N, C-alpha and C positions, 0 to 999 in steps of 0.2 A: 252735585256730582255723584255719579253712580259707578260702582265697580263694574267694568265691562262684562266679565263673565256672568255676574249675577243679572245684569240687564239682559244679556243675550238669552239666558235661561228663562227669563220671565216673559219673553215675547211669544206670541202664538206662532204655531208652525207655518202659517201662511203669510206672515208679516214680511214686508220687503226688507226691513232692517235685519231680519233673522239671517238672511244670506249675506248681506253687506258686512255685518259685524261678526260673522262666524269665525271660530278659531282657525288658525292656520292648520293645514293637514299635518298629520304625524308622519314621520319617516324613520322607521327603525333600521338600524344598521343590519344589512344582510351580508354575512360572511361566506355563504355557500359559493357564489360565483367567483369572487376573487381567489378564494382558496382552491377551488376546482381548477381555475386557469393556471394558478401557480403549480399545482401538483402535476398537471399535464405538461407544463414547461419543464419541471424537474425530470419527469419520465423521458421527455424528448432529449434533454441533456444527457441522461444516462445512456440512452440508446444511440447517441452519437450525432444527433442533429443539433449542432451548437447554435446555429442562427435561429432556428425556430424555437428552440428551448429558451434562449435568452430573451427573445421577443415575448414569449408567453410568460416567463417569470416576471420580467419588467412590466408587462401589461397587467398581470395580476396584482403586482404591488401598486401600480398607478391606479387601477380600478378600486382597490381597497382604500387607498388614500382619498380618492374622489368621493366614494360612497360614505366614508366616515365624515368628511367635511360637510356633505349634504345632510347627513343625519344630525350633525352638530348645529348646522344653520337652522334646521327645522325645530330642533329643541330650543334654540335661542329665541326663535320667533314665537313659539308657544309660551315661553316664559315671559316675554315682553307682553303678549296678549293677556296673560294672567294678571300682570301688574297694571294694565291700562285702566284708565277712567274715561267715562263719557259724560259730557255736559248735558244737563237736563234741558237747557234752554236752546242749545244749538246741537247739530250733529257732530261736534268736534270730539275726536278721540285723541288722547295724549297719555304719555307715560305718567305713572303716579309720582315719579320724582319731580316732574315739572309742574305739579299741581300748586296753585296759589289759592288758598282758601281766604275769602274775604268776608 
């Protein structure tokens, strides 16, 4: 059994397995859009447009929550990839916790 990240790094650039066993993409949390939408919503509330302001504020909160969950899921996927092992005899990839060394 080989550690998947080490195996992936050892492959030549043009190998088929290089793409198949590549790490999951990173997804950093971007706060600019949700904060911007929330600020525009607060400005709309202050200027007297209650319906538009509430929609924008709640939309900013919802967008922030969705983006944070997406970033967290990407981080979890990368952590699982870092812990994964690959079998030398077959193309099976599995978590290190499930490894049975015989």
